[in-house]
PDB file of N, CA, C and O in Angstrom:
ATOM      1  N   MET A   1     -17.369 -48.978  -0.230  1.00  0.00           N
ATOM      2  CA  MET A   1     -15.529 -50.040  -0.311  1.00  0.00           C
ATOM      3  C   MET A   1     -16.015 -50.551   1.338  1.00  0.00           C
ATOM      4  O   MET A   1     -16.435 -49.748   2.172  1.00  0.00           O
ATOM      5  N   LEU A   2     -15.822 -52.364   1.647  1.00  0.00           N
ATOM      6  CA  LEU A   2     -15.665 -52.168   2.329  1.00  0.00           C
ATOM      7  C   LEU A   2     -14.528 -52.116   3.692  1.00  0.00           C
ATOM      8  O   LEU A   2     -13.373 -52.539   3.649  1.00  0.00           O
ATOM      9  N   TYR A   3     -15.089 -51.591   4.674  1.00  0.00           N
ATOM     10  CA  TYR A   3     -12.886 -51.339   5.689  1.00  0.00           C
ATOM     11  C   TYR A   3     -13.531 -52.692   6.767  1.00  0.00           C
ATOM     12  O   TYR A   3     -14.590 -53.299   6.925  1.00  0.00           O
ATOM     13  N   ARG A   4     -12.417 -52.678   7.224  1.00  0.00           N
ATOM     14  CA  ARG A   4     -11.869 -53.423   8.597  1.00  0.00           C
ATOM     15  C   ARG A   4     -10.547 -52.608   9.457  1.00  0.00           C
ATOM     16  O   ARG A   4      -9.419 -52.155   9.263  1.00  0.00           O
ATOM     17  N   PHE A   5     -11.615 -52.794  10.568  1.00  0.00           N
ATOM     18  CA  PHE A   5     -10.674 -52.209  11.641  1.00  0.00           C
ATOM     19  C   PHE A   5      -9.911 -52.681  12.994  1.00  0.00           C
ATOM     20  O   PHE A   5     -10.240 -52.780  14.176  1.00  0.00           O
ATOM     21  N   ASN A   6      -8.567 -52.958  12.138  1.00  0.00           N
ATOM     22  CA  ASN A   6      -7.960 -53.751  13.092  1.00  0.00           C
ATOM     23  C   ASN A   6      -7.296 -53.723  14.418  1.00  0.00           C
ATOM     24  O   ASN A   6      -6.073 -53.860  14.427  1.00  0.00           O
ATOM     25  N   LEU A   7      -7.869 -53.581  15.433  1.00  0.00           N
ATOM     26  CA  LEU A   7      -7.083 -52.771  16.717  1.00  0.00           C
ATOM     27  C   LEU A   7      -5.803 -54.051  17.253  1.00  0.00           C
ATOM     28  O   LEU A   7      -5.783 -55.265  17.459  1.00  0.00           O
ATOM     29  N   LEU A   8      -4.813 -52.853  17.304  1.00  0.00           N
ATOM     30  CA  LEU A   8      -3.326 -53.741  17.486  1.00  0.00           C
ATOM     31  C   LEU A   8      -2.832 -53.015  19.330  1.00  0.00           C
ATOM     32  O   LEU A   8      -2.519 -51.894  19.733  1.00  0.00           O
ATOM     33  N   SER A   9      -2.964 -54.075  19.844  1.00  0.00           N
ATOM     34  CA  SER A   9      -3.328 -53.121  21.521  1.00  0.00           C
ATOM     35  C   SER A   9      -1.711 -54.274  21.415  1.00  0.00           C
ATOM     36  O   SER A   9      -1.278 -54.726  20.355  1.00  0.00           O
ATOM     37  N   ASP A  10      -1.128 -54.503  22.717  1.00  0.00           N
ATOM     38  CA  ASP A  10       0.065 -54.914  23.032  1.00  0.00           C
ATOM     39  C   ASP A  10       0.697 -56.014  22.385  1.00  0.00           C
ATOM     40  O   ASP A  10       1.062 -56.953  23.092  1.00  0.00           O
ATOM     41  N   GLY A  11       0.880 -56.048  21.187  1.00  0.00           N
ATOM     42  CA  GLY A  11       1.295 -57.140  20.542  1.00  0.00           C
ATOM     43  C   GLY A  11       0.648 -58.364  20.162  1.00  0.00           C
ATOM     44  O   GLY A  11       1.154 -59.351  19.628  1.00  0.00           O
ATOM     45  N   SER A  12      -0.714 -58.133  20.563  1.00  0.00           N
ATOM     46  CA  SER A  12      -1.825 -58.257  20.479  1.00  0.00           C
ATOM     47  C   SER A  12      -2.758 -58.348  19.790  1.00  0.00           C
ATOM     48  O   SER A  12      -3.622 -58.675  20.603  1.00  0.00           O
ATOM     49  N   PRO A  13      -3.440 -58.269  18.421  1.00  0.00           N
ATOM     50  CA  PRO A  13      -3.715 -58.528  16.889  1.00  0.00           C
ATOM     51  C   PRO A  13      -5.354 -58.800  17.663  1.00  0.00           C
ATOM     52  O   PRO A  13      -5.795 -59.480  18.589  1.00  0.00           O
ATOM     53  N   LEU A  14      -5.750 -58.077  16.918  1.00  0.00           N
ATOM     54  CA  LEU A  14      -7.672 -57.801  17.333  1.00  0.00           C
ATOM     55  C   LEU A  14      -8.389 -58.046  15.797  1.00  0.00           C
ATOM     56  O   LEU A  14      -9.461 -57.471  15.611  1.00  0.00           O
ATOM     57  N   PRO A  15      -8.078 -58.508  15.186  1.00  0.00           N
ATOM     58  CA  PRO A  15      -9.011 -58.018  13.828  1.00  0.00           C
ATOM     59  C   PRO A  15     -10.022 -58.332  13.414  1.00  0.00           C
ATOM     60  O   PRO A  15     -10.322 -59.525  13.371  1.00  0.00           O
ATOM     61  N   ASP A  16     -10.879 -57.338  12.971  1.00  0.00           N
ATOM     62  CA  ASP A  16     -11.980 -57.127  12.766  1.00  0.00           C
ATOM     63  C   ASP A  16     -12.673 -57.746  11.449  1.00  0.00           C
ATOM     64  O   ASP A  16     -12.583 -57.299  10.306  1.00  0.00           O
ATOM     65  N   GLU A  17     -13.463 -59.006  11.931  1.00  0.00           N
ATOM     66  CA  GLU A  17     -13.333 -60.043  10.939  1.00  0.00           C
ATOM     67  C   GLU A  17     -15.074 -59.129  10.208  1.00  0.00           C
ATOM     68  O   GLU A  17     -15.197 -59.008   8.989  1.00  0.00           O
ATOM     69  N   GLU A  18     -15.864 -58.762  10.897  1.00  0.00           N
ATOM     70  CA  GLU A  18     -17.078 -57.932   9.804  1.00  0.00           C
ATOM     71  C   GLU A  18     -17.004 -56.736   8.771  1.00  0.00           C
ATOM     72  O   GLU A  18     -17.660 -56.602   7.738  1.00  0.00           O
ATOM     73  N   GLY A  19     -15.895 -55.775   9.388  1.00  0.00           N
ATOM     74  CA  GLY A  19     -15.650 -54.609   8.458  1.00  0.00           C
ATOM     75  C   GLY A  19     -16.955 -53.604   8.153  1.00  0.00           C
ATOM     76  O   GLY A  19     -17.985 -53.807   8.796  1.00  0.00           O
ATOM     77  N   ILE A  20     -16.937 -53.188   7.775  1.00  0.00           N
ATOM     78  CA  ILE A  20     -18.331 -51.811   7.588  1.00  0.00           C
ATOM     79  C   ILE A  20     -17.906 -50.983   5.887  1.00  0.00           C
ATOM     80  O   ILE A  20     -16.839 -50.813   5.297  1.00  0.00           O
ATOM     81  N   GLU A  21     -19.166 -50.678   5.605  1.00  0.00           N
ATOM     82  CA  GLU A  21     -19.442 -50.511   4.388  1.00  0.00           C
ATOM     83  C   GLU A  21     -19.054 -48.318   4.303  1.00  0.00           C
ATOM     84  O   GLU A  21     -19.551 -47.265   4.699  1.00  0.00           O
ATOM     85  N   LEU A  22     -18.022 -48.762   3.610  1.00  0.00           N
ATOM     86  CA  LEU A  22     -18.121 -46.793   3.953  1.00  0.00           C
ATOM     87  C   LEU A  22     -18.267 -46.576   2.197  1.00  0.00           C
ATOM     88  O   LEU A  22     -18.263 -47.467   1.348  1.00  0.00           O
ATOM     89  N   PRO A  23     -18.412 -44.858   1.958  1.00  0.00           N
ATOM     90  CA  PRO A  23     -18.136 -44.557   0.856  1.00  0.00           C
ATOM     91  C   PRO A  23     -16.091 -43.879   0.044  1.00  0.00           C
ATOM     92  O   PRO A  23     -15.860 -43.772  -1.161  1.00  0.00           O
ATOM     93  N   ASN A  24     -15.238 -43.631   0.982  1.00  0.00           N
ATOM     94  CA  ASN A  24     -13.960 -43.682   0.901  1.00  0.00           C
ATOM     95  C   ASN A  24     -13.047 -43.681   1.871  1.00  0.00           C
ATOM     96  O   ASN A  24     -13.555 -43.806   2.986  1.00  0.00           O
ATOM     97  N   LEU A  25     -11.867 -43.586   1.859  1.00  0.00           N
ATOM     98  CA  LEU A  25     -10.689 -43.789   2.736  1.00  0.00           C
ATOM     99  C   LEU A  25     -10.541 -42.838   3.272  1.00  0.00           C
ATOM    100  O   LEU A  25      -9.475 -42.895   3.885  1.00  0.00           O
ATOM    101  N   GLU A  26     -11.305 -41.408   3.483  1.00  0.00           N
ATOM    102  CA  GLU A  26     -11.085 -40.313   4.621  1.00  0.00           C
ATOM    103  C   GLU A  26     -12.651 -40.414   5.412  1.00  0.00           C
ATOM    104  O   GLU A  26     -12.982 -39.565   6.240  1.00  0.00           O
ATOM    105  N   THR A  27     -13.475 -41.476   5.062  1.00  0.00           N
ATOM    106  CA  THR A  27     -14.918 -41.698   5.880  1.00  0.00           C
ATOM    107  C   THR A  27     -13.989 -42.308   6.946  1.00  0.00           C
ATOM    108  O   THR A  27     -13.725 -41.654   7.954  1.00  0.00           O
ATOM    109  N   ALA A  28     -13.489 -43.533   6.755  1.00  0.00           N
ATOM    110  CA  ALA A  28     -12.530 -44.800   7.259  1.00  0.00           C
ATOM    111  C   ALA A  28     -11.359 -44.102   8.294  1.00  0.00           C
ATOM    112  O   ALA A  28     -11.149 -44.593   9.403  1.00  0.00           O
ATOM    113  N   CYS A  29     -10.713 -43.049   7.862  1.00  0.00           N
ATOM    114  CA  CYS A  29     -10.158 -42.620   8.837  1.00  0.00           C
ATOM    115  C   CYS A  29     -10.675 -41.928   9.732  1.00  0.00           C
ATOM    116  O   CYS A  29     -10.424 -42.078  10.928  1.00  0.00           O
ATOM    117  N   PHE A  30     -11.508 -41.032   9.234  1.00  0.00           N
ATOM    118  CA  PHE A  30     -12.517 -40.422  11.087  1.00  0.00           C
ATOM    119  C   PHE A  30     -12.924 -41.572  12.002  1.00  0.00           C
ATOM    120  O   PHE A  30     -12.565 -41.643  13.178  1.00  0.00           O
ATOM    121  N   ARG A  31     -14.099 -42.936  11.068  1.00  0.00           N
ATOM    122  CA  ARG A  31     -14.329 -43.517  12.083  1.00  0.00           C
ATOM    123  C   ARG A  31     -13.612 -44.029  13.219  1.00  0.00           C
ATOM    124  O   ARG A  31     -13.972 -44.284  14.368  1.00  0.00           O
ATOM    125  N   ALA A  32     -11.772 -44.175  12.220  1.00  0.00           N
ATOM    126  CA  ALA A  32     -10.542 -45.107  13.416  1.00  0.00           C
ATOM    127  C   ALA A  32     -10.515 -44.375  14.294  1.00  0.00           C
ATOM    128  O   ALA A  32     -10.518 -44.731  15.472  1.00  0.00           O
ATOM    129  N   MET A  33     -10.482 -43.152  13.882  1.00  0.00           N
ATOM    130  CA  MET A  33     -10.337 -41.912  14.571  1.00  0.00           C
ATOM    131  C   MET A  33     -11.464 -42.282  16.619  1.00  0.00           C
ATOM    132  O   MET A  33     -11.232 -42.591  17.788  1.00  0.00           O
ATOM    133  N   ARG A  34     -12.724 -41.890  15.588  1.00  0.00           N
ATOM    134  CA  ARG A  34     -13.636 -42.278  16.451  1.00  0.00           C
ATOM    135  C   ARG A  34     -14.353 -43.440  17.170  1.00  0.00           C
ATOM    136  O   ARG A  34     -15.398 -43.346  17.813  1.00  0.00           O
ATOM    137  N   ILE A  35     -13.486 -44.753  16.916  1.00  0.00           N
ATOM    138  CA  ILE A  35     -12.777 -46.099  17.076  1.00  0.00           C
ATOM    139  C   ILE A  35     -12.023 -45.759  18.473  1.00  0.00           C
ATOM    140  O   ILE A  35     -12.489 -46.033  19.579  1.00  0.00           O
ATOM    141  N   ALA A  36     -10.632 -45.039  18.209  1.00  0.00           N
ATOM    142  CA  ALA A  36      -9.800 -45.210  19.004  1.00  0.00           C
ATOM    143  C   ALA A  36     -10.480 -44.440  20.922  1.00  0.00           C
ATOM    144  O   ALA A  36     -10.639 -44.891  22.056  1.00  0.00           O
ATOM    145  N   ARG A  37     -10.678 -42.986  20.139  1.00  0.00           N
ATOM    146  CA  ARG A  37     -11.247 -42.350  21.015  1.00  0.00           C
ATOM    147  C   ARG A  37     -12.216 -42.916  21.674  1.00  0.00           C
ATOM    148  O   ARG A  37     -11.801 -42.932  22.832  1.00  0.00           O
ATOM    149  N   GLU A  38     -13.221 -43.376  21.655  1.00  0.00           N
ATOM    150  CA  GLU A  38     -13.897 -44.515  22.593  1.00  0.00           C
ATOM    151  C   GLU A  38     -13.210 -45.465  23.226  1.00  0.00           C
ATOM    152  O   GLU A  38     -13.528 -45.860  24.348  1.00  0.00           O
ATOM    153  N   ILE A  39     -12.472 -45.797  22.737  1.00  0.00           N
ATOM    154  CA  ILE A  39     -12.021 -47.400  23.368  1.00  0.00           C
ATOM    155  C   ILE A  39     -10.642 -46.516  24.915  1.00  0.00           C
ATOM    156  O   ILE A  39     -10.407 -46.837  26.080  1.00  0.00           O
ATOM    157  N   ILE A  40     -10.162 -45.493  24.083  1.00  0.00           N
ATOM    158  CA  ILE A  40      -9.667 -44.368  25.239  1.00  0.00           C
ATOM    159  C   ILE A  40      -9.825 -44.573  27.034  1.00  0.00           C
ATOM    160  O   ILE A  40      -9.315 -44.764  28.137  1.00  0.00           O
ATOM    161  N   GLY A  41     -11.338 -44.276  25.939  1.00  0.00           N
ATOM    162  CA  GLY A  41     -12.120 -43.170  26.921  1.00  0.00           C
ATOM    163  C   GLY A  41     -12.477 -44.621  28.014  1.00  0.00           C
ATOM    164  O   GLY A  41     -12.254 -44.549  29.223  1.00  0.00           O
ATOM    165  N   GLU A  42     -13.041 -45.866  27.369  1.00  0.00           N
ATOM    166  CA  GLU A  42     -13.053 -47.160  28.455  1.00  0.00           C
ATOM    167  C   GLU A  42     -11.896 -46.954  28.705  1.00  0.00           C
ATOM    168  O   GLU A  42     -11.638 -46.050  29.499  1.00  0.00           O
ATOM    169  N   GLU A  43     -10.898 -47.675  28.146  1.00  0.00           N
ATOM    170  CA  GLU A  43      -9.678 -48.177  29.018  1.00  0.00           C
ATOM    171  C   GLU A  43      -9.410 -47.299  30.272  1.00  0.00           C
ATOM    172  O   GLU A  43      -9.101 -47.715  31.388  1.00  0.00           O
ATOM    173  N   ALA A  44      -9.653 -45.511  29.736  1.00  0.00           N
ATOM    174  CA  ALA A  44      -8.878 -44.655  30.601  1.00  0.00           C
ATOM    175  C   ALA A  44      -9.705 -44.897  32.233  1.00  0.00           C
ATOM    176  O   ALA A  44      -9.087 -44.759  33.288  1.00  0.00           O
ATOM    177  N   LYS A  45     -11.332 -45.312  32.159  1.00  0.00           N
ATOM    178  CA  LYS A  45     -11.929 -46.246  33.379  1.00  0.00           C
ATOM    179  C   LYS A  45     -11.612 -46.979  34.470  1.00  0.00           C
ATOM    180  O   LYS A  45     -12.095 -47.068  35.599  1.00  0.00           O
ATOM    181  N   ILE A  46     -10.497 -47.604  33.781  1.00  0.00           N
ATOM    182  CA  ILE A  46      -9.647 -48.695  34.885  1.00  0.00           C
ATOM    183  C   ILE A  46      -8.682 -47.666  34.618  1.00  0.00           C
ATOM    184  O   ILE A  46      -9.384 -46.888  35.264  1.00  0.00           O
ATOM    185  N   GLY A  47      -7.990 -47.147  34.362  1.00  0.00           N
ATOM    186  CA  GLY A  47      -6.708 -46.185  34.736  1.00  0.00           C
ATOM    187  C   GLY A  47      -5.872 -46.727  33.513  1.00  0.00           C
ATOM    188  O   GLY A  47      -4.681 -46.948  33.729  1.00  0.00           O
ATOM    189  N   MET A  48      -6.261 -46.910  32.532  1.00  0.00           N
ATOM    190  CA  MET A  48      -5.128 -47.376  31.390  1.00  0.00           C
ATOM    191  C   MET A  48      -5.485 -45.933  30.388  1.00  0.00           C
ATOM    192  O   MET A  48      -6.482 -45.248  30.158  1.00  0.00           O
ATOM    193  N   ILE A  49      -4.268 -45.945  30.034  1.00  0.00           N
ATOM    194  CA  ILE A  49      -4.421 -45.049  28.876  1.00  0.00           C
ATOM    195  C   ILE A  49      -3.753 -45.512  27.553  1.00  0.00           C
ATOM    196  O   ILE A  49      -2.718 -44.861  27.408  1.00  0.00           O
ATOM    197  N   PRO A  50      -3.990 -46.590  26.290  1.00  0.00           N
ATOM    198  CA  PRO A  50      -3.239 -47.163  25.896  1.00  0.00           C
ATOM    199  C   PRO A  50      -2.800 -46.101  24.383  1.00  0.00           C
ATOM    200  O   PRO A  50      -3.029 -46.605  23.284  1.00  0.00           O
ATOM    201  N   LEU A  51      -2.206 -44.716  24.437  1.00  0.00           N
ATOM    202  CA  LEU A  51      -1.447 -45.050  23.563  1.00  0.00           C
ATOM    203  C   LEU A  51      -0.739 -44.796  22.267  1.00  0.00           C
ATOM    204  O   LEU A  51      -0.512 -44.081  21.290  1.00  0.00           O
ATOM    205  N   GLY A  52      -0.554 -45.886  22.952  1.00  0.00           N
ATOM    206  CA  GLY A  52       0.685 -47.147  22.151  1.00  0.00           C
ATOM    207  C   GLY A  52       0.286 -48.576  21.050  1.00  0.00           C
ATOM    208  O   GLY A  52       0.857 -49.459  20.410  1.00  0.00           O
ATOM    209  N   TRP A  53      -1.209 -48.025  21.394  1.00  0.00           N
ATOM    210  CA  TRP A  53      -2.278 -48.759  20.460  1.00  0.00           C
ATOM    211  C   TRP A  53      -2.643 -47.708  19.056  1.00  0.00           C
ATOM    212  O   TRP A  53      -2.443 -46.514  18.829  1.00  0.00           O
ATOM    213  N   SER A  54      -3.295 -48.871  18.258  1.00  0.00           N
ATOM    214  CA  SER A  54      -3.614 -48.298  17.019  1.00  0.00           C
ATOM    215  C   SER A  54      -4.192 -49.150  16.881  1.00  0.00           C
ATOM    216  O   SER A  54      -4.370 -50.176  17.539  1.00  0.00           O
ATOM    217  N   ILE A  55      -4.881 -48.433  15.127  1.00  0.00           N
ATOM    218  CA  ILE A  55      -6.036 -49.672  13.911  1.00  0.00           C
ATOM    219  C   ILE A  55      -5.178 -49.773  13.154  1.00  0.00           C
ATOM    220  O   ILE A  55      -4.340 -48.878  13.037  1.00  0.00           O
ATOM    221  N   GLU A  56      -5.142 -51.068  12.313  1.00  0.00           N
ATOM    222  CA  GLU A  56      -4.965 -50.595  10.886  1.00  0.00           C
ATOM    223  C   GLU A  56      -6.180 -50.894  10.566  1.00  0.00           C
ATOM    224  O   GLU A  56      -6.991 -51.643  11.110  1.00  0.00           O
ATOM    225  N   ILE A  57      -6.285 -49.794   8.983  1.00  0.00           N
ATOM    226  CA  ILE A  57      -7.628 -49.558   8.613  1.00  0.00           C
ATOM    227  C   ILE A  57      -7.027 -50.624   6.878  1.00  0.00           C
ATOM    228  O   ILE A  57      -6.166 -50.220   6.096  1.00  0.00           O
ATOM    229  N   ALA A  58      -7.718 -51.788   6.761  1.00  0.00           N
ATOM    230  CA  ALA A  58      -7.808 -52.559   5.529  1.00  0.00           C
ATOM    231  C   ALA A  58      -8.631 -52.863   4.677  1.00  0.00           C
ATOM    232  O   ALA A  58      -9.778 -53.131   5.033  1.00  0.00           O
ATOM    233  N   ASP A  59      -8.314 -52.896   3.516  1.00  0.00           N
ATOM    234  CA  ASP A  59      -9.684 -52.800   2.309  1.00  0.00           C
ATOM    235  C   ASP A  59     -10.434 -53.767   2.203  1.00  0.00           C
ATOM    236  O   ASP A  59     -11.045 -54.101   3.218  1.00  0.00           O
ATOM    237  N   ASP A  60     -10.659 -54.618   0.817  1.00  0.00           N
ATOM    238  CA  ASP A  60     -11.896 -55.457   1.260  1.00  0.00           C
ATOM    239  C   ASP A  60     -10.863 -57.066   1.043  1.00  0.00           C
ATOM    240  O   ASP A  60     -11.328 -58.171   1.324  1.00  0.00           O
ATOM    241  N   ALA A  61      -9.248 -56.822   0.428  1.00  0.00           N
ATOM    242  CA  ALA A  61      -8.299 -57.284  -0.240  1.00  0.00           C
ATOM    243  C   ALA A  61      -7.652 -57.730   1.169  1.00  0.00           C
ATOM    244  O   ALA A  61      -7.312 -58.849   1.554  1.00  0.00           O
ATOM    245  N   GLY A  62      -7.615 -56.870   1.606  1.00  0.00           N
ATOM    246  CA  GLY A  62      -7.067 -56.875   3.372  1.00  0.00           C
ATOM    247  C   GLY A  62      -5.988 -56.124   2.996  1.00  0.00           C
ATOM    248  O   GLY A  62      -4.936 -56.306   3.609  1.00  0.00           O
ATOM    249  N   THR A  63      -6.004 -55.820   2.664  1.00  0.00           N
ATOM    250  CA  THR A  63      -4.333 -54.583   2.275  1.00  0.00           C
ATOM    251  C   THR A  63      -4.690 -53.420   2.939  1.00  0.00           C
ATOM    252  O   THR A  63      -5.558 -52.561   2.780  1.00  0.00           O
ATOM    253  N   VAL A  64      -3.568 -53.671   3.919  1.00  0.00           N
ATOM    254  CA  VAL A  64      -3.689 -51.837   5.386  1.00  0.00           C
ATOM    255  C   VAL A  64      -3.679 -50.535   4.353  1.00  0.00           C
ATOM    256  O   VAL A  64      -2.865 -50.471   3.432  1.00  0.00           O
ATOM    257  N   VAL A  65      -4.760 -49.414   4.628  1.00  0.00           N
ATOM    258  CA  VAL A  65      -4.279 -49.022   3.752  1.00  0.00           C
ATOM    259  C   VAL A  65      -4.081 -47.308   4.368  1.00  0.00           C
ATOM    260  O   VAL A  65      -3.667 -46.279   3.834  1.00  0.00           O
ATOM    261  N   ALA A  66      -4.497 -47.564   5.460  1.00  0.00           N
ATOM    262  CA  ALA A  66      -3.927 -46.796   6.552  1.00  0.00           C
ATOM    263  C   ALA A  66      -4.256 -46.816   7.961  1.00  0.00           C
ATOM    264  O   ALA A  66      -5.266 -47.314   8.459  1.00  0.00           O
ATOM    265  N   THR A  67      -3.139 -46.121   8.664  1.00  0.00           N
ATOM    266  CA  THR A  67      -3.154 -46.912  10.147  1.00  0.00           C
ATOM    267  C   THR A  67      -3.033 -45.335  10.936  1.00  0.00           C
ATOM    268  O   THR A  67      -2.271 -44.381  10.775  1.00  0.00           O
ATOM    269  N   THR A  68      -4.240 -45.616  11.895  1.00  0.00           N
ATOM    270  CA  THR A  68      -4.683 -44.464  13.099  1.00  0.00           C
ATOM    271  C   THR A  68      -3.903 -45.209  14.458  1.00  0.00           C
ATOM    272  O   THR A  68      -4.179 -46.331  14.882  1.00  0.00           O
ATOM    273  N   ILE A  69      -2.491 -43.952  15.216  1.00  0.00           N
ATOM    274  CA  ILE A  69      -2.174 -44.117  16.294  1.00  0.00           C
ATOM    275  C   ILE A  69      -2.934 -43.781  17.190  1.00  0.00           C
ATOM    276  O   ILE A  69      -3.627 -42.768  17.101  1.00  0.00           O
ATOM    277  N   PHE A  70      -2.941 -44.628  18.292  1.00  0.00           N
ATOM    278  CA  PHE A  70      -4.132 -43.713  20.126  1.00  0.00           C
ATOM    279  C   PHE A  70      -3.148 -42.616  20.248  1.00  0.00           C
ATOM    280  O   PHE A  70      -3.765 -41.559  20.379  1.00  0.00           O
ATOM    281  N   ALA A  71      -2.018 -42.458  20.257  1.00  0.00           N
ATOM    282  CA  ALA A  71      -1.314 -40.989  20.503  1.00  0.00           C
ATOM    283  C   ALA A  71      -1.769 -39.575  19.981  1.00  0.00           C
ATOM    284  O   ALA A  71      -1.879 -38.527  20.618  1.00  0.00           O
ATOM    285  N   ASP A  72      -2.081 -39.910  18.215  1.00  0.00           N
ATOM    286  CA  ASP A  72      -2.747 -39.008  17.939  1.00  0.00           C
ATOM    287  C   ASP A  72      -3.482 -38.231  17.437  1.00  0.00           C
ATOM    288  O   ASP A  72      -3.462 -37.291  16.642  1.00  0.00           O
ATOM    289  N   VAL A  73      -4.369 -38.968  18.241  1.00  0.00           N
ATOM    290  CA  VAL A  73      -6.244 -38.516  18.101  1.00  0.00           C
ATOM    291  C   VAL A  73      -6.181 -38.074  19.280  1.00  0.00           C
ATOM    292  O   VAL A  73      -7.195 -37.381  19.364  1.00  0.00           O
ATOM    293  N   VAL A  74      -5.360 -37.991  20.777  1.00  0.00           N
ATOM    294  CA  VAL A  74      -5.585 -37.085  21.271  1.00  0.00           C
ATOM    295  C   VAL A  74      -4.590 -35.892  21.816  1.00  0.00           C
ATOM    296  O   VAL A  74      -3.495 -35.591  21.341  1.00  0.00           O
ATOM    297  N   THR A  75      -5.198 -35.352  22.831  1.00  0.00           N
ATOM    298  CA  THR A  75      -4.334 -34.764  23.532  1.00  0.00           C
ATOM    299  C   THR A  75      -4.306 -34.706  25.209  1.00  0.00           C
ATOM    300  O   THR A  75      -5.216 -34.863  26.023  1.00  0.00           O
ATOM    301  N   ILE A  76      -2.819 -34.401  25.392  1.00  0.00           N
ATOM    302  CA  ILE A  76      -2.878 -34.612  26.796  1.00  0.00           C
ATOM    303  C   ILE A  76      -2.306 -33.017  27.313  1.00  0.00           C
ATOM    304  O   ILE A  76      -1.793 -32.102  26.668  1.00  0.00           O
ATOM    305  N   TYR A  77      -2.596 -33.134  28.533  1.00  0.00           N
ATOM    306  CA  TYR A  77      -2.038 -31.430  28.843  1.00  0.00           C
ATOM    307  C   TYR A  77      -2.359 -31.165  30.268  1.00  0.00           C
ATOM    308  O   TYR A  77      -2.090 -30.073  30.768  1.00  0.00           O
TER     309      TYR A  77
END
């Protein structure tokens, strides 16, 4: 199934125009978690940790089937 990973940052949605074929929603959720951690790592290099951002996972029809919130994929201690 085709999944799209739409980034929701400071009120500015960035739609995933291409998407990627994945076997199931569980795999898509794992991928969204990895994408979020990569973005957090890149943003941290410039002094930002965007914990309020999220990724909406949408199916091929454009229906949002899950949401990954950046604050939920890292532990700050």
